[in-house]
C-alpha positions, 0 to 999 in steps of 0.5 A, spaced: 557 200 614 558 207 610 565 206 609 571 202 610 575 202 616 581 197 617 582 193 624 574 193 626 572 187 630 568 182 627 561 182 629 556 176 629 551 177 624 543 177 625 540 172 627 545 172 632 546 166 637 551 171 641 553 178 640 546 180 642 543 187 643 537 187 647 533 194 647 528 196 652 522 200 650 519 203 656 513 206 652 515 209 646 509 211 641 508 207 634 511 213 631 517 213 636 518 206 634 518 207 627 524 212 628 528 208 632 528 202 627 529 207 621 536 208 625 537 202 629 534 196 626 540 193 624 543 193 631 538 191 635 536 183 636 530 183 641 526 189 644 523 188 651 517 192 653 519 194 660 516 191 666 508 192 666 508 197 660 505 193 655 498 193 660 497 200 659 501 202 652 496 204 647 495 201 640 499 195 643 498 190 637 500 196 632 506 197 636 508 190 636 507 189 628 512 195 627 517 191 630 515 184 627 515 187 620 522 190 621 524 183 623 525 185 631 522 180 636 519 182 642 517 180 649 514 183 655 518 184 661 519 179 667 515 184 672 509 182 668 510 175 668 511 176 676 504 180 676 500 174 673 504 169 678 502 173 684 495 173 682 495 166 681 494 167 673 499 163 670 494 160 665 491 167 663 499 169 662 499 164 657 493 166 653 496 173 653 502 171 650 498 167 645 493 173 644 499 178 642 503 172 638 509 173 642 514 168 641 519 170 647 517 170 654 521 172 660 521 169 667 523 172 673 522 173 680 526 179 682 520 182 685 517 176 688 519 170 693 518 164 688 520 157 690 526 156 685 523 149 683 516 152 681 520 157 677 523 152 673 517 149 672 514 155 669 520 155 665 519 148 662 512 149 661 513 156 657 518 153 653 513 148 650 510 155 647 515 160 646 523 161 647 524 163 654 529 168 657 530 167 665 532 172 669 537 171 675 537 176 681 533 181 685 531 188 684 532 189 692 538 192 693 539 189 700 538 182 697 545 180 696 546 173 692 553 169 693 556 167 686 555 160 688 548 161 688 548 165 682 551 159 678 546 154 681 540 158 679 543 160 672 545 153 670 538 150 673 534 155 669 538 153 663 537 146 664 529 147 665 529 150 658 531 157 658 534 159 652 539 164 655 539 167 662 539 174 664 543 178 669 539 183 673 540 190 673 534 193 673 533 199 668 538 204 672 544 199 673 544 199 680 542 192 683 544 185 682 550 185 678 552 192 680 553 196 686 548 202 688 553 206 685 553 202 678 560 199 679 560 192 676 561 186 682 567 184 678 568 178 682 561 176 681 561 176 674 568 173 673 566 167 678 559 166 674 563 165 667 567 160 670 561 155 670 556 159 665 558 160 658 558 167 656 554 166 650 548 164 654 548 170 659 545 177 657 548 182 662 543 188 663 548 194 662 544 200 661 550 205 663 555 206 658 561 205 663 558 198 664 557 196 657 565 198 656 567 194 662 563 188 659 566 189 652 573 190 654 572 183 658 568 179 653 569 182 647 565 185 641 560 180 641 558 180 649 550 180 650 548 186 653 541 188 655 536 194 657 539 198 652 535 205 651 533 206 644 537 212 643 543 208 646 543 203 641 548 206 636 552 209 641 553 202 644 555 199 637 560 204 636 563 202 643 563 195 640 567 197 634 572 201 638 569 207 635 568 211 641 574 213 646 572 208 651 574 202 647 578 206 641 585 203 643 582 196 645 581 193 638 587 196 634 593 191 633 600 193 635 603 193 628 599 200 626 
């Protein structure tokens, strides 16, 4: 940090097991990635190349190398996994992970109907090759999954070999964990947390109000995902009580 301030909450340090910030790259150029990392590399733990953007991104290997050289792991969005699965190309997907030297992969079923036992098989197989992040929740705003089922799906996917589970919200933050207005389904989140350890969950929270809500509930070291590159530093200030939204939250009463 650039100067001393007292009563700043203690952040975990990289490589973190929790306190993650997952940023979403929706098609940045190599130069934009360099600029992004020049300011935010210390605050980003992993970068997702959103949905199927890696399929059409020019100079993909060059971009991945920039992230790798900066010590930032990357992975392809879960929608790309689903695009391979629905075309019966699972082995081809594994070859793509090898071709691009990926060490992480996301397994999701937000856009397709996938038998959950089969999804867990994919998680188990991929976990022999890479570190798996599995996503729970649907991209269909009309599909409401009850809390008990979120818990069941999350636990089974962790048991199958997922390193962490991701709570679905899309890049807009208006499905899955959230109502169409962006409001957190607070009862759902709190019920999930009665069974699944908070450090095992990455909550997709692209909107500032959502980030504030999770930080106030679970503290500075909650795992948050789908953060826009230009919102990584603003998020870090929210984590540290240096933005109005959490300004008083971390201060001790004796100040």
